[in-house]
C-alpha positions as MATLAB code, in Angstrom:
seq = 'MYASRWPFIYVFRFIFRATLKLIAKSIFILPTAIVGTSVIQTSIAQGRTFNWNDCVSLAEQNNTEIRQAKEKLTAAQYLVRSAQSGFYPKIYGSLSHSSSYLANTGQSDTAQMNLSLSQNLFSGFSDLSKSDIAKQNALTAQISLQQTKLSAIENLKIAYSKLVYAQDYLKLVKRIEARRSENYKMVELRYNSGRENKGSLLLSEAYHHQAKYDILLAQSQINISQEELKKILGLEDQEQLEVTSEDTTSILLDPNPEFQTLALKNYDYQKTKSDEIVSQLNLKSAKSGFSPSLDLSASTGKTDSTWTPNQNKWSAGLTLTIPLFDGLKDYSSAQAQAASAKAAELLTISTRQEIVTKLKQAYADLKISQEKLKVDHLFQKASLTRSEIARKKYNNGLMSFEEWDQVENDLILREKNLLSSQRDFWKAYASWTYMASQNQEVTYE';
ca = [
     176.870  118.843  187.884;
     174.119  120.898  187.292;
     176.418  123.036  184.621;
     176.660  119.807  182.939;
     173.252  119.579  182.462;
     172.623  122.866  180.667;
     173.399  121.940  177.252;
     170.952  119.484  177.208;
     167.919  121.556  178.336;
     169.049  124.057  175.694;
     168.847  121.164  173.382;
     165.312  120.134  174.859;
     164.128  123.417  174.720;
     165.088  123.508  170.813;
     163.207  120.699  170.067;
     160.168  121.101  172.084;
     159.686  124.581  170.335;
     160.584  123.177  166.816;
     157.753  120.620  167.359;
     155.300  123.419  168.418;
     155.811  125.192  165.332;
     155.567  121.772  163.305;
     152.289  121.193  165.072;
     150.775  124.693  164.467;
     151.608  124.298  160.848;
     150.073  121.164  160.649;
     146.932  122.751  162.403;
     147.118  125.212  159.909;
     148.297  123.378  156.589;
     145.326  120.634  157.147;
     142.131  122.893  157.090;
     143.936  124.259  153.939;
     144.602  121.071  152.348;
     140.522  119.984  153.327;
     139.597  123.071  151.375;
     141.509  122.781  148.592;
     140.828  119.002  147.998;
     137.072  120.043  148.265;
     137.415  122.678  145.965;
     139.063  120.614  143.086;
     136.447  117.613  143.768;
     133.530  120.472  143.217;
     135.251  121.445  140.198;
     135.144  117.782  138.576;
     131.782  117.367  140.072;
     130.489  120.237  138.308;
     132.722  119.413  135.200;
     132.325  121.269  131.940;
     129.114  122.952  130.575;
     128.431  122.403  126.692;
     125.571  123.675  124.675;
     124.591  121.967  121.175;
     126.680  124.170  119.227;
     129.827  123.472  121.299;
     129.010  119.525  120.947;
     128.735  119.899  117.111;
     132.301  121.251  116.893;
     134.343  118.835  118.976;
     132.525  115.790  117.188;
     133.180  116.977  113.779;
     137.459  117.473  115.304;
     137.313  114.466  117.075;
     135.098  111.862  115.236;
     136.929  109.102  114.204;
     134.704  108.199  111.687;
     134.382  111.298  110.021;
     138.247  111.407  109.934;
     138.264  108.125  108.499;
     136.038  109.045  105.840;
     138.385  112.308  104.846;
     141.407  110.099  104.256;
     139.077  107.897  102.129;
     138.484  110.483   99.985;
     141.914  111.774   99.606;
     142.945  108.089   98.693;
     140.209  108.743   95.934;
     141.409  111.595   95.008;
     144.987  110.307   94.121;
     143.449  107.213   92.486;
     141.943  109.767   90.075;
     145.437  111.108   89.156;
     146.496  107.535   88.657;
     143.845  106.490   86.561;
     144.492  109.813   84.337;
     148.300  108.563   83.397;
     147.265  107.177   80.581;
     146.719  109.906   78.613;
     150.421  111.201   79.375;
     153.463  109.721   77.513;
     155.773  107.267   79.760;
     159.348  108.811   79.641;
     162.401  106.168   80.915;
     166.329  105.751   80.706;
     168.312  102.978   80.782;
     172.252  102.020   80.997;
     173.170   98.721   80.193;
     176.626   97.118   79.614;
     177.189   93.391   78.435;
     180.165   91.369   77.650;
     179.846   88.192   75.079;
     182.740   85.510   74.244;
     182.658   83.243   70.573;
     185.577   80.680   70.065;
     186.119   82.205   66.705;
     185.772   86.053   67.571;
     186.678   86.056   71.020;
     185.326   88.496   73.996;
     182.965   91.103   72.376;
     181.407   94.056   74.783;
     178.438   96.357   74.190;
     177.503   99.263   76.178;
     174.234  101.290   75.327;
     172.679  104.394   76.973;
     169.056  104.690   76.032;
     166.069  107.614   76.307;
     162.769  106.254   75.558;
     159.073  107.322   75.059;
     155.872  105.604   74.462;
     152.427  106.941   74.167;
     149.125  105.375   73.383;
     147.354  107.081   70.671;
     144.076  105.107   70.760;
     142.420  102.076   73.210;
     139.029  102.031   72.336;
     138.539  104.945   75.123;
     139.603  102.525   77.529;
     141.719  105.184   79.571;
     138.819  107.517   79.177;
     136.583  105.191   80.876;
     139.216  104.206   83.865;
     139.323  108.390   84.111;
     135.503  108.485   84.516;
     135.489  105.556   86.816;
     138.007  106.788   89.238;
     136.091  110.432   89.176;
     133.028  108.586   90.096;
     134.623  106.675   92.995;
     135.878  109.980   94.183;
     132.331  111.175   93.957;
     131.120  108.483   95.807;
     133.805  108.966   98.853;
     132.625  112.499   98.789;
     129.243  111.571   99.461;
     130.071  109.035  101.919;
     132.173  111.672  103.615;
     128.853  114.030  103.772;
     126.831  111.333  105.052;
     129.215  110.483  107.963;
     129.076  113.849  108.978;
     125.153  114.023  108.878;
     125.045  110.424  111.132;
     127.572  111.448  113.762;
     125.511  114.683  114.119;
     122.492  112.226  114.318;
     123.899  109.705  116.995;
     125.143  113.218  118.689;
     121.681  114.375  118.746;
     120.377  111.336  120.269;
     123.397  111.219  122.997;
     122.733  114.607  123.852;
     119.057  114.420  124.291;
     119.814  111.273  126.904;
     121.878  113.292  128.626;
     119.621  116.321  128.855;
     116.583  113.651  129.784;
     118.995  112.217  132.513;
     119.853  115.312  134.100;
     116.309  116.815  133.746;
     115.263  113.487  135.590;
     117.396  113.669  138.403;
     116.540  117.347  139.120;
     112.679  115.675  138.987;
     113.110  112.947  141.333;
     114.639  115.219  143.902;
     111.811  117.476  143.579;
     109.773  114.219  144.164;
     111.782  113.347  146.902;
     111.550  116.508  148.467;
     107.835  116.378  148.382;
     107.392  112.629  149.383;
     109.056  114.029  152.596;
     106.894  117.037  153.221;
     104.157  114.713  152.151;
     105.373  111.813  155.134;
     105.578  114.766  157.676;
     102.329  115.988  157.162;
     100.628  112.672  157.242;
     102.671  111.708  160.269;
     101.501  114.856  161.999;
      97.835  113.784  161.215;
      98.601  110.512  162.402;
     100.096  112.014  165.712;
      96.588  113.721  166.299;
      94.533  110.834  165.520;
      93.293  112.057  162.383;
      94.858  109.379  159.661;
      95.695  105.843  160.070;
      98.987  104.127  160.480;
      98.560  102.078  156.867;
      98.507  105.635  155.064;
     101.454  106.837  157.417;
     103.614  103.366  156.283;
     102.669  104.030  152.727;
     103.881  107.543  152.580;
     106.868  106.405  154.373;
     107.491  103.706  151.574;
     107.172  106.618  148.860;
     109.586  108.628  150.666;
     112.478  105.783  150.669;
     111.265  105.182  146.667;
     112.072  108.612  145.984;
     115.671  108.181  147.256;
     116.280  104.928  145.592;
     115.197  106.756  142.106;
     117.612  109.444  143.047;
     119.992  106.710  142.820;
     119.270  105.547  139.153;
     118.848  108.450  138.275;
     122.595  109.478  139.342;
     123.484  106.217  138.149;
     121.594  106.918  134.256;
     123.597  110.232  134.282;
     127.289  108.297  134.370;
     126.226  105.982  131.569;
     125.074  109.207  129.592;
     128.066  111.201  129.933;
     130.266  107.982  128.919;
     128.332  107.578  125.691;
     128.397  111.712  125.015;
     131.944  111.653  125.461;
     132.673  108.957  123.390;
     131.482  110.770  120.518;
     132.715  113.847  121.618;
     136.462  112.406  121.760;
     137.030  113.692  125.607;
     138.795  112.350  128.159;
     137.291  109.052  130.270;
     137.787  111.016  133.781;
     136.306  114.575  132.735;
     132.832  115.271  133.623;
     130.247  117.260  131.766;
     126.759  118.706  131.395;
     124.720  119.888  128.580;
     122.186  122.640  128.422;
     118.551  121.788  127.635;
     117.487  122.653  124.116;
     114.093  124.676  123.386;
     111.298  122.206  121.322;
     109.067  125.122  120.818;
     111.244  127.084  118.638;
     111.291  124.227  116.079;
     109.332  124.548  113.184;
     107.901  121.870  110.667;
     107.837  121.749  106.934;
     103.831  121.074  106.496;
     104.034  119.931  103.245;
     107.658  118.200  102.525;
     108.418  117.233   98.770;
     109.155  113.602   99.651;
     110.069  112.482   95.984;
     112.902  115.470   96.080;
     114.313  114.847   99.169;
     114.450  110.847   98.112;
     116.392  112.413   94.660;
     119.354  114.128   96.981;
     119.276  111.635   99.555;
     122.689  110.582  100.102;
     121.920  106.691   99.750;
     120.412  107.633   96.198;
     123.595  109.656   95.070;
     125.913  106.717   96.387;
     123.547  104.103   94.551;
     123.004  106.166   91.411;
     127.140  106.754   91.106;
     127.043  102.880   91.652;
     125.165  102.721   88.671;
     127.215  105.352   86.450;
     130.506  103.627   87.332;
     128.856  100.035   86.064;
     127.755  101.517   83.101;
     131.231  102.941   82.598;
     132.695   99.174   83.305;
     130.506   97.920   80.542;
     132.002  101.089   78.213;
     135.222  100.046   79.287;
     134.917   96.401   78.293;
     133.583   97.195   75.065;
     137.003   98.848   74.642;
     138.610   95.191   74.229;
     136.873   94.954   70.348;
     138.772   98.175   69.511;
     142.053   98.277   67.851;
     144.607   99.788   70.048;
     147.515  102.114   68.682;
     150.408  103.167   70.171;
     153.752  105.634   69.211;
     156.951  104.538   70.377;
     160.380  106.317   70.048;
     163.990  106.035   71.529;
     167.216  107.911   71.222;
     170.551  106.959   72.689;
     174.476  105.850   72.202;
     176.127  102.542   71.514;
     179.677  101.236   71.457;
     181.775   98.586   72.700;
     183.482  100.589   75.417;
     182.433  103.192   77.905;
     181.405  105.402   77.594;
     179.715  104.469   74.151;
     180.257  107.376   71.453;
     177.728  105.939   68.651;
     174.429  107.505   68.328;
     171.156  105.647   67.510;
     167.547  106.276   67.489;
     164.352  104.436   66.459;
     160.819  105.378   66.124;
     157.322  103.176   65.064;
     153.779  103.187   65.345;
     152.273  100.058   66.518;
     148.391   99.108   65.474;
     147.191   96.160   67.564;
     143.584   94.607   66.148;
     142.099   92.101   68.235;
     140.939   89.174   66.382;
     140.157   86.195   68.831;
     140.607   85.921   72.749;
     138.762   82.566   73.429;
     135.514   85.094   73.653;
     137.072   86.779   76.898;
     135.989   90.268   75.933;
     132.837   88.958   74.361;
     131.748   87.292   78.164;
     133.434   90.489   79.987;
     131.505   92.893   78.370;
     128.099   90.720   78.842;
     128.756   90.241   82.157;
     129.477   94.112   82.638;
     125.851   94.733   80.656;
     123.986   92.351   83.341;
     125.652   94.152   86.051;
     124.490   97.543   84.503;
     121.236   96.264   84.318;
     120.981   95.265   88.114;
     122.808   98.473   89.042;
     119.684  100.443   87.287;
     117.146   98.410   89.105;
     118.930   98.883   92.583;
     118.591  102.828   91.946;
     114.830  102.427   91.484;
     113.984  100.310   94.351;
     116.535  102.697   96.685;
     114.683  105.620   95.652;
     111.078  103.727   96.956;
     112.629  102.601   99.714;
     113.808  106.142  100.721;
     110.424  107.690   99.938;
     108.969  105.574  102.324;
     111.558  105.737  105.090;
     111.116  109.967  104.756;
     107.544  109.550  105.269;
     107.805  107.250  108.157;
     110.389  109.547  110.092;
     108.431  112.689  109.215;
     105.007  110.810  110.463;
     107.061  109.833  113.596;
     107.998  113.011  114.285;
     104.995  114.656  113.900;
     103.471  111.916  116.184;
     106.409  112.698  118.822;
     105.599  116.465  118.568;
     101.653  116.205  119.131;
     102.401  113.756  122.031;
     104.811  116.073  124.015;
     102.024  118.666  123.366;
      99.578  116.432  124.885;
     101.981  115.571  127.774;
     102.692  119.029  128.830;
      99.071  119.869  129.033;
      98.599  117.257  131.137;
     101.266  118.044  133.649;
      99.864  121.189  133.964;
      96.496  120.150  134.842;
      97.891  117.476  137.349;
     100.192  120.213  138.706;
      97.001  122.616  139.583;
      94.878  119.504  140.841;
      97.824  118.513  143.308;
      97.713  121.919  144.782;
      94.431  122.101  145.288;
      94.076  118.371  146.623;
      97.142  119.226  149.018;
      94.878  122.120  150.333;
      91.761  119.827  150.802;
      93.881  117.191  152.485;
      95.182  119.482  154.922;
      91.836  120.963  155.736;
      90.127  117.232  156.140;
      88.132  118.065  152.899;
      89.763  114.865  151.031;
      90.456  111.061  151.936;
      94.420  110.294  152.006;
      93.558  107.492  149.056;
      91.944  110.339  146.927;
      94.791  113.060  147.630;
      97.414  109.879  147.255;
      96.110  109.382  143.875;
      96.225  112.969  142.541;
     100.205  113.011  143.640;
     100.946  109.907  141.758;
      99.290  111.048  138.748;
     101.176  114.373  139.133;
     104.405  112.263  139.043;
     103.619  110.088  136.515;
     102.572  112.770  134.375;
     106.048  114.408  134.908;
     107.871  111.487  134.180;
     105.746  111.110  131.080;
     106.595  114.838  130.241;
     110.171  114.057  130.154;
     109.983  110.906  128.494;
     107.972  112.760  125.433;
     111.334  115.153  125.249;
     113.569  113.019  124.970;
     111.539  110.554  122.189;
     110.497  114.288  120.387;
     114.559  114.588  119.966;
     115.195  111.241  118.716;
     112.612  111.607  116.251;
     113.999  114.914  115.345;
     117.154  113.728  115.039;
     115.919  110.778  112.711;
     113.817  113.025  110.354;
     116.749  115.857  110.194;
     119.572  113.055  109.002;
     117.269  112.209  106.100;
     115.817  115.688  105.431;
     118.982  117.268  105.715;
     120.500  115.497  102.664;
     119.250  117.974  100.436;
     122.064  119.121   98.349;
     123.442  117.181   95.401;
     127.493  116.408   95.826;
     129.203  117.149   92.724;
     133.121  115.961   92.288;
     135.715  118.814   93.244;
];
């Protein structure tokens, strides 16, 4: 009876030991998995850190607007080749076979092989105008590419400064939260000892909770700023990133910029000037309709009644076409182009004046933001010193809670104003550099 139970006992022991091993492995694996997950989450939370040069390189590689402008330039360059085709002869070949039937002669067959050439010798400089127009359009596309790059850098600088501001603001509100917590504990201690009233205690507690609330808002702002920057850089949505702060003290401004010179090299002005040249070339092309046209044509081949033909043939000739009357079409077109050319000339003048105004405004905004940044930095430094003195006075009973609270609130306000001034300075600097960096005259390559 007992002997028959031994196999079951062995099986039970085997299952029990295997279960213990699995439990032991699970206990070992679980902390490892938790630690591994924590490391991954920490890595994702930390993300990648970029400096300004890294962001510029990524934007130039991944920005869709820059890539689109490059494709438009390539298309314009091919159109230049297409417009120059009028300077070259046209050569084409043909093969034909036809049959016809007449009652008197019966059926007749004709087989031909031809090689033909045609060349326009003069068309009133129409082909030259078309080539120049295509080159000018390619120049405009080249200017647009440079302008798109600068515009992308301007947008990048603004998005970059927003993220820097959001990161610094989060650090600031965390310091404020720690300061409010310390202040609350100090007021609570004085309240418990009978040296402070309950209103001061409740106000300190409210300040502490508000600081925690500001941290939540700052974290949300970081997420929004990251998304804006990632869109410009072409990064994945799930990827986290941080950026390094830029030193504003190293930026030196030209005390006397030449606004007129900068305006003449501005890309908007160059594009408008290019459009003016195109309108003048269109006028020249329209006037070519009044000129005669001279064409050369030649052909050689074989013909016969059977395939393959064996009888040689050739022809050559010159054709002079003189326009006499076309219902005033050429005249009306020339007058319309003349009016368009005049309008383009006036637009160029007004564009230059407008750009000078924008340059002066951008420079003035930058100077004002730079001076405000210096002023806010001085106020923040003074407020920090006053707060240290006021804290000691309040702790020693030499200052009332209301006076100390006013100093503390002034410090927080000045620190926030300093961060806002840094952000506004970078925004103004981005606008100025976008305008002032367009200092190279673009030529067709």
